[in-house]
C-alpha positions as CSV (number, residue, x, y, z in Angstrom):
1,X,-12.9,-2.5,5.8
2,X,-13.2,-0.6,2.5
3,X,-12.5,-2.2,-0.9
4,X,-9.4,-0.2,-1.5
5,X,-7.6,-1.4,1.7
6,X,-8.3,-4.9,0.7
7,X,-6.8,-4.5,-2.7
8,X,-4.3,-1.7,-1.8
9,X,-1.8,-4.4,-0.7
10,X,-1.2,-5.1,-4.4
11,X,0.2,-1.6,-5.2
12,X,0.9,-0.1,-1.8
13,X,4.8,-0.6,-2.0
14,X,4.9,1.4,-5.3
15,X,4.8,5.1,-5.8
16,X,1.8,6.1,-8.1
17,X,1.7,8.9,-10.7
18,X,-1.1,10.4,-12.7
19,X,-1.3,12.4,-15.9
20,X,-3.9,13.9,-18.2
21,X,-1.9,13.6,-21.3
22,X,0.8,10.9,-20.5
23,X,3.5,13.7,-20.8
24,X,3.5,15.5,-17.4
25,X,3.3,13.1,-14.5
26,X,2.4,14.1,-10.8
27,X,2.7,12.0,-7.7
28,X,-0.5,10.6,-6.2
29,X,-0.6,9.7,-2.4
30,X,-2.0,6.3,-1.5
31,X,-4.6,8.2,0.7
32,X,-5.8,10.1,-2.4
33,X,-5.9,6.8,-4.4
34,X,-8.1,5.3,-1.6
35,X,-10.5,8.2,-1.9
36,X,-10.7,7.9,-5.8
37,X,-11.2,4.2,-5.7
38,X,-13.9,4.4,-2.9
39,X,-15.9,6.4,-5.5
40,X,-16.0,3.6,-8.1
41,X,-17.6,0.2,-8.2
42,X,-15.6,-2.7,-6.7
43,X,-15.2,-4.4,-10.2
44,X,-13.8,-1.2,-11.6
45,X,-11.4,-0.8,-8.7
46,X,-10.3,-4.4,-9.1
47,X,-9.7,-3.9,-12.8
48,X,-7.9,-0.6,-12.2
49,X,-5.5,-2.0,-9.7
50,X,-4.8,-5.1,-11.8
51,X,-3.9,-3.0,-14.8
52,X,-1.6,-0.8,-12.7
53,X,0.0,-3.7,-10.9
54,X,0.8,-5.3,-14.2
55,X,2.8,-2.2,-15.2
56,X,0.3,-0.6,-17.7
57,X,-1.3,2.7,-17.6
58,X,-4.8,2.6,-16.3
59,X,-7.5,5.4,-17.1
60,X,-9.8,6.6,-14.5
61,X,-11.8,9.9,-14.3
62,X,-9.9,11.7,-17.0
63,X,-6.4,10.7,-15.8
64,X,-3.9,7.9,-16.7
65,X,-2.2,6.3,-13.5
66,X,0.8,4.3,-13.5
67,X,3.6,3.0,-11.0
68,X,6.4,5.5,-11.2
69,X,9.2,4.1,-13.3
70,X,12.6,3.5,-11.6
71,X,15.2,6.1,-12.4
């Protein structure tokens, strides 16, 4: 089992977005997030998921990620 699936349960119910400048946001699929997080260390993935899960922006590979705000 890969490290993303172990931790994905923390953010899997939420839609994820990313932005290079925190102005224009685009949806990111959970499958794409899995691929992205599989390319980083387990500690970095754990920190990233913790930050996003707590409602903050998390930076990774030139993008900011967040849980999409409710409308």
